[in-house]
N, C-alpha and C positions, 0 to 999 in steps of 0.2 A: 457587576461583571462588566468588563470592558467590551466594546463592540468588536466583533470578529469580522475581518474582511478577508474574502477569498478571491485570489486573482490567478490567472493563468501565468505559469512560469515560462521563462525563456532561458537560453544558454547563459545569459548574464546573471542568472540566479544560481549558477553552479555552486559557488562557495556556500551559500545558505543551505542549499539542498544537501550538499555533502556533509556539512557540519551537523545538521539536524538528523540526517540519516545515521551517522556514526553514534551520536548521542542517544537517540531513541532506541536503536538496535542494541546498544550496549546496556542501557537501562532495562530493557525488556528481557533480554536473553542471557546476559553475562552470569547471572546467579545459577542458571540451570544448564550451562554449557562450559566446556573447558576454555581457559584463556586462549589456548592455541587455536581452537576452532572458531572462536569469536574473531581473533586476529586474522585468520585465514579468510573468513567471510568478508571482513572489512577490506582486506587487501585485494581480493578478487572481484568483489561485487560493488563496492562503494568507493572505488578509486576515481580520480578525476577523469581519466580517459573513458572508463565504462559509463559514468554518469553523463558525460558529454555526448557520447554515442546515443544514449537513451533519450536525452533532451532533444537531439537533432532528428530522431526517428519520427517521420511524419505520421506514423500510426500509433504514437504514444503521446500522452499529454500529462503534464504536471500542473497541479494547482497548489498554491501556497496559502496557508492560513496565517493571518497576522492578528496580533492583539496589540493595538496601537501600532508601533512600527517594529515590534518584535516578532520574528518568525517563531510560531508555536506548533506548527504541524504542516504536513503536506500529503498530497494524494498523487498517486501515479496510476493512470489507466492505459490500457492497450486495446487496440482494435486490430482486426485482420491478422496479418502475419506477424505482428508484434506480440501477440498473445503467447504466453509461455506454454500453453497446451492448445491443441486444435480440436476442440469439441464441436464448435459451431462457429462458422465464419461470420454469422450475423449476431455475434455476442460482443459484449464489452467485458474485459477483464479488469478487476481492481487488483493491481499487483502490490501496491503499498498504500496503507493509511498509517502514517506515523504522527503521533502527537507526543510532545514532550511530557514527561511524567508529572511535572509540576502543574500541568494543565489538564490532566485526566479528571473526569467528572465535571468538566466545565462546558460540555456539549459540543466541543470542537470536532470530535470524531463524527458526531451526528450531523453537524453542518457539512463536513466533507462528504459523508455518504449521501446526504440530501443533494449535494452538487452532482454526484454520480447519477442519481436517479433522474435529475433534470436532463443531464447530458444523454442518458439512455433514451428518454422520451424524444428529445430533439433529433437524435441520430437514428431513430426507428430500429433499434436492435431488439432482438427477441428476448434476450436475457442478459443479466449481469452475473458474473461468477468470480470466485476468488478461491485461493488456497489459504488455509489457516492451520497452524501447527496444532495437532490434536491435544497438546498439553496447555494451550493458551486459552484457558477456560473463560477468562474475561472477554476476549475477543469473540469466542464462539457464542456466548450469551448475547453480546451486542448484535452480531449478525442475525442470530435467530430472532431476536426481538424485532429486527427490521425485515423479517419475512424470508430470509435466506434459509434454504434447506440443504442438507448434505446429499450429494448425488454420487460421489465417488471419493477416491483418495489417491494420493501419489506419494512417492518417496522424495524427500528433500534432503540433500546432502549438506550437513553443517560440518564443514571440514571433513573429518573422517567418520563422523557419526551419521548413520542412516536414521532419519526421522520421518514420521508420517504426517503429511498435511491432509486435512479433510478438505475436499472440494465442495464448496457451497454455492448455491445458485438462487437467484431471484428472477422469476419469470416476469417479463415486462408486457409481452403480448400473448 
């Protein structure tokens, strides 16, 4: 296996982040959602203006995983008012861990989540939390294996389809 390098992203990484976002989102969810709902999500959530705003938010951070010089995944975390829900001001939210399908099973998701755990320790947050679609069983198993437990749920709108995300949390302190 090639060495995986993880580095913090900047606005100059916009194209890479947008490309991998669209590819991984489509790979993961296109088979179980309508083409219209996938297109709607990409248009509204993964467009250049939206991703630029996210990259410039001081309370959000992106980390890109590289295999050699190829972008194979990335992580987006949120602090404080950048979090998509306000459960605990002293928490860190994992909003996205995206890994290209060809790189599933190669430990990249684990390396990205390990990066989250390091950041959580350094920043002295109480917990790390995330939302995961209740039908994404692979991701739920992955987070459970890493010590996350379900503590709530919320509605996630995929276009015009109301879906349920499980909210999972890992206590740090």
